[in-house]
N, C-alpha and C positions, 0 to 999 in steps of 0.2 A: 504493500500500500504506500503510495507516494505521500511524503510529508510536505505540507504547505506551510509557509511562514504565516500566512493569514488566510482564513476562510471568512468571506463576507456573506451573510445570509440576508438576501433581499436586494433587488436591483432597482429600487426607486432612486430619486435624486440623491438621497443620503448615501446609499450603498454605492452608486456609481461614482460619486465624488470620493468616497473612501477608497474605492478601487483605483481611481486615477492617482491618488496620492501614494498608496502602497506600491503601485506599479512604478511610480517615479522614484520611490525609495529602493527599487530593484528587489522588492520582496516577492517571493513566489506566492501568487495570490489566486485563489479560486472564488468566483462570485456565483452564488446560487440563487436562482429566481424561479418560483413555482408557477408563475403566470407570465404576463407580458412584461418585458423590460420597461421600466418607467413607473410602475405601480399605479396608485390611485389618481395621479395627475393626468393620466391618459384619458380619464373620463371627461376632462375639460378639453374642448377643442383648441382653445387659445389661452396663453398666459400673457397678461399685459403688465404685470408688476415685477418681472424679472429684469434686473439691471442690464442695460446694454442693448435693448431691443425696443426702440421707440415705436409705438404703434402695436407692439406685441409680437409674439411669435407662436406658431402652432406648436402644441405640446409634442406632437409626433416628431416634428423637425428638431425641437430642442433636445428631446431624449435621444434621437438618432445621432446628433452631434456629440452628445455626452458618451454614448456607447462607443462611437468611433474612437474618441479620445482614449477611452479605457482599454480598448483592444490594441490600440497603437503602442501602449506601454507594456504589453505582454500579459495582461490579466486574462485568465481563462474564464469563460462564462458558460454555465450549463443551466438548462431548464430542468429543475428538479425541486420537489417539495421536501423540505426538511421535516422529518417526523420526530426526531429527538437528537439531543446532544448529550455526550457523556464526558465527564472529567476524569482524566488519569494523569499520572506524573511519571516521568522518566528522568531520574537525576534531578537537576534543578530547573529543567525546562518543562513548562506546561505542555501537556499533550492532550488534545481534544479530539474526540470522535464525533463526526457529524453523520447522522444516518438519514438516508432517503429510502424510498421504497425499493430501489434497485441496487444501490451502492452504499459504501461507507467511505468517508474521507477522514484524513487525519491532519491536524494542524497544530502549530505552536501557539497560536492565538486566534481569537474570534472577534468579529464585529457583527453585532446583531442590528440589522437595519430592515427588519421584516415589516415595518409599517403598521398601519391601522386601517380600519374601515369604518366609514360612517354608518351608523345603524339605519336600516331602511324601514319603510312602512310595511312592506310586504303586500302591496295592493296591486291589482291589475293596472298595467300601463306604466308602472314606475320604472322597471328595468329597461323597457323598450325606449323610453324617452330620456334616459340619463344622457346629459350633454346636448339635449334637444329641448331644453326648457326645465328639466329636472336638474337641480344643482345641490351641492352640499357645502358650497363656499361662496358667500356673498362677496368677500374681499376679492376673490378671483373673478367672479362672473357678473357682478352688479352692472358694469358698464354696458353689457349686452342688453340690458332691460331699461334703457333710458326711455322715459315717458310711457312705459308699459305698466300693466297691472300684474302684481305678483302676489303669491300666497306664501306665507312662512308657517311651517308647522313646528310647534314646540312652545314651551312656556318658561324655560329656564333663562339664566343670564345670557348664554350664548345665543339663543334664539332671539331674544329681545335686542341684544346689542347688534346683531346682524340685521334685524328688521329696521332699526334706527338708521344703520349705515345705508341700507337700500333706499331710504327716502331721499338720499342725495341724487338718485338716478331715476327711480321708478315714479310713476304718477300716483300710484296707489299701492299700499302694502296692507294685506289682510292677514292677521295672525290667527291661526287656528290652534286651539288648545283643548285637550280632552276634559279638563277640569273646569270648575266654575270660577277659578281664579288662577292667575299666573304664579309661577314659582320664583320668578326673578326677584332680585333685590328691589326694595321699594323705590329707590331713586331711579332705577331703570324703568320701572313701571310708570312712574310719574312722567318721565320723558316720553315714553311711548304714548301714554294717554293724552298728553298735551300736543302731540304732533298731529297736525290736521291731515296728513297723508296716511296715518295708521288707523285701522279699524280692528276691533277685537271680535272674534267669533268663538265664544267659549262653549263649554259643554259639547264639543263637537270633535269628530274625527274624519280624516280623509279615507274614503272607501275605494277610490279609484282615480286614475289620471286619464283624462280624455284627450285624444288627439292621435293622428296617424303619423305624421312626420315631425310634429312639434306639439308642445303643450297648448291646448286650447281651453281647457277647463278642468276642474277637479270636482269629483262627486263627494259631497259632504253630508255626514249623518249627525243629527243632534242626538246625543246619547240619552237625553232626558225624554224627549218626545218620540224618538225613534224614527223621525221623518228624515228623508234624504232628498237632496236637491243639488243641481250642478251650480258651480260658481265659475263664471268666466274669468280666465287669467291667461297670461302668456308665460308665466314662470312659476315654478314650485321649488322653494328652498326648504330643505328638511334638516332640522337641528334637534334631533331627539337623542343625541349622544354619539360617542365614538368609542369603538372597542379596538384594543391593540391586537395585532396578530402574533401573539406570544404563547399560544397554547402548547406548542412543541417544547417549551422550556420546562414544563412539568415541575414548577416550583424550585428550579435549580438556581434561580437568581432572585434577589430582592425586588419585589414589585409593590406598587400601591394597591389599594383595594380593587381597582379596576383592571389590574394586570399590566399597567405600564411599567417599564423597567426603570428603576431608580438608579441614577448615576451621579457622580460629582461633576463639577464644571469642566473636567478633562474627559468626560464621556466614559469614565471607568465605572463598570458595574460592580456588583458585590463580590465577584470572584476574580482573582488575579488572572490577567491575560484575556479577560472578556470586556469588551467595550460595546456601547450601544449608541445609536444615533437615529435621527429621523422621528417619524410619527409613532414608533413603538416606545419611545422614551417619554418619561413624565416631563411635561413642560406646559407652557401657556400658549405659544403661537405655532400653529401648524401651517407652515408655508414652505414653498420650494426653496426659497433663499435661506431660511433658517436650517432646513434639512441639509443643504449643501455645506453650510458652515460647520454644522455638527459632524458631518462626514469627514471633512478635512481635519477637524480636531481629533476625532476618533482615530484616524490613521496616524496622525502625529504622535498621539499617546501610545498607540500600539507599537510604533517604531521605537520609541524610547524604551518601552517595556522590553522589547526583544534585545535592544542594545545592552541593557543592564543584566539580562539573563545570560549573556555570553561570558 
């Protein structure tokens, strides 16, 4: 079994950046991705807030450029889902086993950049229209809904913050929440209620997303009366929580109550030789630019770790 200096789990922006740096450090690196290279950002057609691209750049183009850079520095990339990792030791060097359904790999160090996924409603039409009006990031996609009517689902701080942000672009923002009152902090509720562009639709849930090639309406049910009716809109923003893709860790690293990996500011996880970056890591801001910065820091810390192990 080949021994890698570093195995990176997850090829989103964080993992790709980490690979770019470990490759430039001339570390033998394997990058594993279970799905499409690029991760969750591929669900958005365009990214407008990544530095260096006035007017924005398509996410597929950006990820393709990042992947090309990573391959140019000699990083191996394989499509494989990681089922588990095991910790062993040989002398003073950490020795990690990474298991996939078909193979096992060995490494001196690990970077976990497995990402996270926004929780979905699980209703008809939702999956089909992701990127066609269904969004999980107002910061990313709000400019596409200038002067349009949009629906926000959720009642916590994140949902209300994003709804308020959307009012800078959208003509109307309708907040749908399943309970009779919002869960957001009072100051956010006050801002939302005082904003003339925002209206609240409480005691309600979305039952379906209507539209063929783009969002045209949502089907909404009042949980008190049981009555359902369509609400016309051109966008649906879903903020009902985010879940990290860290199930394969099986409690081997310290995480918070939601499963996000806890690290220090050098991206070091709770086990020597293991680092984490990107959306699987406990943090406040989930953006491509922050993921890239964390990926660079994780690779730098990993490199220092290996140097001190020699």
